[in-house]
MARZA-674931 format. One record per residue: residue in three letters; x, y, z of N, C-alpha, C, CB in turn. Coordinates in steps of 0.02 Angstrom, whole numbers, plus 50000, padded with zeros to 5 digits. Atoms other than C-alpha are relative to their C-alpha. Glycine has a CB too. Example, Ala and Ser with C-alpha at 12.3 -4.5 7.8 and 13.67 -1.06 7.14 Angstrom:
BEGIN
ALA500454994150000506154977550390500455006050000499505000150062 SER499584994149997506844994750357499615005550037500205002349929 
end
This chain:
BEGIN
MET500475002150042505774632151439499645005449991499654994650018 LYS500414994450023504594646551362499234999850018500065000549926 HIS500695000749998502764640451354499864995850074499744995949929 ARG500245002949938501774636551517499784992249993499385004450025 ASN500265005950008501084621751426500764992450021499665000849910 SER499395005550033502774612751413500154998250078500855003949942 HIS499805000149929503114617451597499444995450071500045008750012 LEU500535004149969501554609151647500034991549996499355002549967 LEU499895006149984502034594351576500464996450005499794997649979 VAL499675001949960503454593851648499854996950072500275004049999 GLY500355000949922502654594751825499594992450001499335007350017 TYR500265004449987501654581251781500374993349975499425001349981 TRP499555008250004502944567651716500145000750053500684997949953 SER499625001449946503714571851890499514997550052500395005950022 ARG500425002149984502194569751963499854990450019499715003349957 MET500255007150045501874552851882500504993350047500315000949888 ARG499575004749984503564546951934500114996150077500525003149981 LYS500135003249924503094541952137500854996950013499244992150000 GLY499275003649969505064538452189500164997349959500074995350056 ARG499785002350057505524531952016500535006949968499314997449952 ASP499754994050056506804537751890499655003649958500394998049956 VAL500684998750062505454538951760499414995450006500274998549915 PRO500865003350005503464534851744500144994649936499235007549972 ASP500115004950060502884520051658499445003549944499684992150032 GLN500484999550046501844521751497499245001050014500074994849966 THR500665002249968500314516451597499875003850050499964993450024 ASP500044993049950500474529251731499585005949968500815003550015 ILE499934995650009500034541351605499114999849998500535001549950 ASP500595001549989498074547051636499585005749964499904999150072 PRO500064995050070497404558051474499785005950028499444997849936 ARG500414994349989496174566651578500505004450030499364998950043 SER499564995749989497614574751673500265005149941500474996450026 LEU499444994550080498434582751484499195003649964500644991249899 LYS500664997750017496354586751452500365006749950499445002250077 ARG499974995750014496854603851411500635000649938499975003050056 MET499484999750031498354598651322500064994749954500475000550040 LEU499945006750004498054581751249500144999049921499354996250030 SER499895000250078497854588651063500705000449960499635005749976 HIS499514998250008499574594251056500494993650022500025006350031 VAL499425005049961500374577951142499964994549964499884997850081 PHE499755007950054501164562151066500434996450072500805002249901 ILE499695005449970502104546751123500534997949949499494994350018 LEU499505001650045503734543251040500474995650012500295004649983 GLU499395005649991504634526151019500635002549976499894993249960 ALA499164998750024506724529251026500204995950023500445005850017 SER499685005050028507214512751046500554998349954499684998149983 ASP499604998750041507984514850913500175011049984499634994949935 ALA500224994749995508464534850932500395003349927500135003050075 SER499914997350071509124535150752499555001149955500354996649969 ARG500595000050008507374531550715499175000850034500124996449984 PRO500414999749942506254538150829499264999849970500165006850046 VAL500775002050024504274533950786499465003350050499884991150003 TYR500514998149931502664543850854499584989849987499145010849977 ARG500255005749978501774528850924499175004949999500434996250082 LEU500524995650005500364543750940499935005650016499634998550019 ALA499864992750003500024559850907499255004050002500455001849927 GLY500934994050027498524573150937499935003049939499835008150045 THR500244996750084497534580050806500275007149991499055000849988 SER499494991850017498164598550837500664999849975500185004650067 LEU499125001750024499994591750808499684997449924500594991750061 CYS499895002250065499494581950646499705005049951499724993049991 GLU500214995550046498514595350572500545006649990499295002150023 GLN499414998450031500054607350598500514996749945500285000850043 PHE499495001050061501174595750493499574996649959500724995850013 GLY500565002550080499664591950359500084992050015500425002749893 SER500235007150017499484573150396500094996250069500494996449936 GLU499655004049952499344557750520500694998250023499824995749990 LEU498975001849955501124556150635499974994450007500335002950090 ARG499765004749954500784539850707499984994349944499534998950075 GLY499585003550040501954528350631500545002049960499704997649966 THR499624998250034502964539650538500635002050045499715004449961 ASN499204996849990504944545050584499755007350035500555001549908 PHE499874995349976504964559250704500565005549953500174997550061 LEU499504995750026506384565850613500045002449924500574996950015 ALA500314997850060505524568050442499925006549977499464998050001 HIS500084991950019505094586650461500535002050020499455004550030 TRP499284997149985506934589550520500504999949945500314996150055 GLU499624999050045507954596350401501004996450019499855008549991 SER499435008649996509554582650373500565004550062500654996549883 GLN499515000849935510864591850490499925000350064500405003750002 SER500255002249925509874593150642499794994250018499515003150020 ARG500165003349956509404577150641500504993250022499374998749981 GLY499435002449967511074570850679500155000950086500525003249963 ALA500114993949927510984583550842499334995150054499515011149959 LEU500725002349996509194577550881500174991150022499525001549913 CYS499955008449972509844556050906500405001350058500424993549943 VAL499635000449926511204563851015499455000950059500615006750010 LEU500454997349940509984574251126499514993150015499475007849974 LEU500465004749989508644558451122500344995050020499604998649950 LYS499625003149938510004547051193500125001550040500414998350002 GLN499664996249934510694559051300499225003050067500555009349955 ALA500305000749946509034560151380499644994150027499665004149999 LEU500115008949968508644541351396500414998050041500084994049951 LEU499425003349953510344539751460499765004250106501075004449950 MET500144995849952509994555051601499324999450022500155006149980 LYS500665000250008508104550251595499845004850051499684993250006 GLN500384994049988507904568151619499365003049923500715006250017 PRO500414992650080506534580151486500685002949979499305010150038 VAL499544995050025507324588551366499485004149950500704996549962 SER500424994750028506724604551282500455002049932499885006850060 ILE499794997950098506964608351081499845005550003499564996549925 ASN500374997350050506904623951014500075001949937499845003750015 SER500024999450088506684626450829499695003849958499794995349972 ILE500444995050064506034637150672499814993949945500645007749951 ALA500365005550049504934628050562499895006049923499034996350045 SER500314996450055504594633250397499324998749963500454999749956 ILE500575002750039502744635550327500015002849938499345001250030 GLY499884999650050503414633450165500365005549961499584998949988 ASP499584993450019503764650050051499615004850043500025002349913 TYR500414995549966502494658250194500395002950056499374996950022 GLY499584998449951503714661650323500184995050055499765005250026 MET499925004349934504464655550476499605001150074500715000650017 ILE500084998649933503904652250657500244994550059499305001450005 GLU499525000549944504704647550820499514993250048500125009350047 LEU500295007249946504134629450918500474997450053499844992649954 GLU499675002049938504524623351075499844991650013499695005050064 THR500185007850004504474603351068500484996850091500474995649899 VAL499735004149941504764594451259499844992450010499765003250059 LEU500135008250002505164576951271500184996750077500574996149935 ALA499845002849929505174567951443499744991849979499495004650076 PRO499675007749998505814549951443499404995950051500974999950044 ILE500565002549965504434536451511500254991949962499115004549979 THR499845005650019504724517351515499404995949982500394997550045 PHE500605004950027503584502951421500174994850036499944997949920 GLY500235007649963503204488151552500954996050035499494992849908 ASP499495003249943505264488151616500275004950022500554995049982 GLY499434994549955506634496851711500145004549947500824996550035 ARG499754995050029507324506051543499805004349954500374998549984 PRO500324995050066506734521851460500154999049920500285007450010 THR499844998450068506564519751287499515003249956500194994449969 ARG500564996250033504984531051240499975007450054499174994549999 PHE500164991149986504594549851261499195002050001500365005349927 LEU500744994949977502854559151334500525006849955499745001850127 GLY499864994150036502974572351211499625004949995500114999149948 MET500394995850024502184588551166500415008049941499635001850075 VAL499724995150060502364602451018499555006950024499774996649904 GLN500364993949972502084621951071500215003549959500095002750068 ILE499914994750053501924635450930500355007650048499095001649957 LEU499974994149966502794650951004499805006049960500645000850023 SER500084995750044502484661350870499235004049986500244996649948 ASP500784997950023500954670750811499904998149915499865009950013 VAL500215001050059500204660950670499255003749996500034992349987 ALA500784997150036498494671350616500185000749932499665008250028 HIS499774997850064499634675650462499864993249947500845002550006 PHE499925005050025499754657250414499324994550037500794998550011 PRO500435007449990497994647250439499764997349956499484999850038 GLY500045006150069497854630550359500754998749978499505003349919 ARG499355000450039499784631650325500334991450049500605009750014 ALA499845006449998500514613550347500925001950004499624995149928 ILE499334999149972502484615650438500354995749928500134996050091 ALA499645003650061503564609950282500694995350035500315007049937 PHE499485000949965505194607450400500445004050070500304999849953 GLN499674994349936506144612650567500794999949996499794997350093 ARG499365000049982507934616350595500055002650081500405004649946 LEU499824999649913508584615050790500395007050002500604992650036 VAL499594994949976509124631750872500305001150062499745004449993 GLY499745000149936509434625951043499674994250024499915006350041 SER500365004149945509094612851182500205000850077500104992849983 GLN499805000649936509024610851367499664992650031499765006950039 ILE500295006049951508904595751488499815003950056500544993750023 VAL500244995249963507844601151610499864993550079499235004749954 ARG500025004949927508144595551796499595001950056500694999650034 GLU500434997249941507144597851953500305005350053499784993950040 ASP499554996549939508584601552065500615004749983500324994250043 GLU499324994750020509584615051968499545004149940500924994949959 PRO500104997750044509004628251856500144996549905500315004950026 LEU499635001650046508844626051675500674999649984499845002249972 SER499034999550040510634620851590499944998449925500704992550036 THR499894998550076510904623651412500404991449969500645008649992 PHE499555008350046511544605151318500095004149923499234989349986 ASP499864996250036512424615351203499974995049934500605003750021 VAL499925004350052512184608751042500205004849934499324995549992 PRO500154995250049512734620650876499704997849965500405002949970 PRO500455000150056511484626150772500215000449927499605005050009 PRO499764999350065511754619450583499835005949977499814995349959 PRO500344995350017511674631650459499284998149959500465004049966 MET500605001050031509934636350366500074997249930499635006150000 PRO499885001950064509554625650212499675003849966499894994049985 PRO500504994850049508734632550066499414995450024500175000849897 MET500895002049993506714630850074499974993649962499375006349958 GLU500385002950037505974617650041499185000249987500184995350016 PRO500534995850025504344614549959499444996750088499684997249891 ALA500375000849947502804614550101499644991749974499455007450013 ILE500415005749976501864597750176499495002249955499804999250083 ARG500514997850029500294598150072499474996950052499964998049924 THR500404998749951498884605050194499264994649994499875008249994 HIS500575005149986497544591150245499515006150031500224992550060 PRO500504994749946495864601850292499754995450041499305004649966 ARG500055003249965495544589250405500414994350028499614999549987 ALA499575003449976496914579650504499594994150051500515005050033 PRO500225004449950496474561450569500004998250067500134996849988 HIS499815001649909496164557950768500334993550000499254999250059 LEU499605007649970496994544650858499324996249985500324999550103 ARG500325005750013496134528450820500144993550011499925000149953 LEU499815002349995496554514550908499224995450008500535001750030 VAL500465000949990495154500050927500074995050059499704999049947 VAL499955002649925495004492251105499474993550005499755006750059 SER500385004950001493964474551119499635000750083500454993249977 ARG500324998349939493564479151316499395005250036500445001350022 ASP500234994749992492354490051388500195005350019499724999550020 ARG499524993449957492874508051424499835000450053499985007349980 PRO499934996649932493044514751601499325004049978500825005050021 ALA500624995649978491594524251660500185006249991499764999350071 ALA499964992950026492434540251640499915000349937500585003350012 ALA500005000350060492594538951481499125001849970500344992849985 ALA500454997150019490854543551459499905008250003499614996950028 HIS499994990749997491104561751511500575002549960500155003650084 MET499654997550042492454564351397500035001649938500294998250005 ASP500154996050088492644573451225500294995549957500425008249980 SER499915005750047492964563551080500734999350000499705001149926 ALA499275000649997494984568651073500224996050060500335006950002 MET499725005349945495244562151251499774993849995499845001750069 ARG500115008949978494254547151250500294994649942499044997850007 GLU499805007150056494994540151079500915001950037499815001749868 PHE499185003349977496904544251166499814995150043500615005450044 VAL499945007449959496304533651310499964993949972499514999050046 GLU499995007850027495754520551221500784997349962499344999549934 ALA499475002250037497254521151118500664997650060500205006649943 LEU499465001649951498464521251271499794995350022500195004350050 ASP500185005149990497444507451330500104992649968499585001750001 SER500015006850048497574495251196500745000749988499465000049921 LEU499334999250001499444500851193500234995850048500215006650009 THR499695002349961499754493651353499624993050020500125004950046 ARG500145008350009498814474651317500654995649973499354998849940 PRO499525002350029500034462251298500084997849903500054994750045 VAL500325002550039499174456451143500085006149943499334997950030 LEU499974994450048499404473551042500595005250021499285003849999 GLN499264995950014501074479851119500325000949940500514997250031 LEU499775000750075501994487250982500785002750020499485005749933 VAL499295002349982503944484450995500415004049943500124990949996 
end
């Protein structure tokens, strides 16, 4: 992993486990992710061929030019990368280990940037991991592409992240670069995460900024049986 925040997320995931193979979604405390929260997402991957964003931070939505919640994670990947990503997701869930994904992303006709995506498996109320706590970090200088949305990504490498050994390469041959595709329209302001809850907010919510408060509310609502998403 290249980005400092990627290491921080995996470290947080490991601390949440508390002797278990993987943590549960209810263990996530958004206050512990405050500095990274706008780049964090939760991915439903019970069907690895169609993983869906359950929650997505505001910065991440702005990078892709639209609200991501409820959309297919693979929609922004070029076609030949999607099959390899399905295998990666299944492997990470089976091994109960985080995976780090490196990709090259197209900013329409404006150029290419490098991204690092980390996916750490979590459970959702049972013993089998079916979701991921994830985060996307841009590794390139984007000063020349202000406000430009990512059009598509191409997989170039991946690693299964283990605690008991150095990062090991999960060998996936990179597919050939496809022709440039049109950029996704950039929205001036991507929506924040919003889910409505009926019970009172925790006392700590009064001291949170708006992005983190919305994320707390969203996580809280997802853990209630009446609002469980399957």
